[in-house]
N, C-alpha and C positions, 0 to 999 in steps of 0.2 A: 504494500500500500504506500509506503514512504516514497518509493521510486515514482509511483504514479502522481503523487503530490508534486514532486520536483519537476516531472515532465509537464504537468499542467502549468506550474509557475513559469517554466521556460517558454511555453507556448503563449501565455498571456503577456509576459514581459516583452516578447519579440514583437508584439502588435501594439505596444503602448507608445504614447507620445513622449517626447523628451521631457525630462523633469525640469521644473523651474528652479531658480536659485533658492527661493524660500522652501521648496519641497526637499531640496538636497540638504539644506541646513537642518530641517526637521528630521530627515532620515539619519543624519549624523547624531543628533540628540538621542534618537531612539536606539541606534546601534550601541551607543555608550551605556545604555540602561540594560542591555541584554546580559543574561548570565553567561558564563564561560562556555557551558555546554551548547548553548544556542549559537554562539559565535563559531564554534567548531563546525556546525552544520550549515551555517550561512553561506560560506564560500569554501568549498572543499578542493577547488582546483588550485594547485600550488602556483601555476603561472599567473593566474589572476591575482592571487594574494601578493606575490612579489611585485607585480606591476603596480598594484595599489600602494604597497609599501614604499617603493622608490618614488612614485609620484608624490606621495605625501611628504616624504623626506625632502625632495627637491623643492616643493612648494613652500615648506616651512623655512628652508634655508634662504629662499628668495625674499622673504619678508623683510 
């Protein structure tokens, strides 16, 4: 069942509009509230996690 949920989320997300800046900010707030176990399931693809890590690191250094 869990794989079915992920497949559904992938399908829905692929058809969504781009997120606005306020929506991205709210998403960041919500992610920070997640328990560690939920974070482990949120993004399981190591490539995506590392891309996000380096993007955030670069953006913070540019400030």
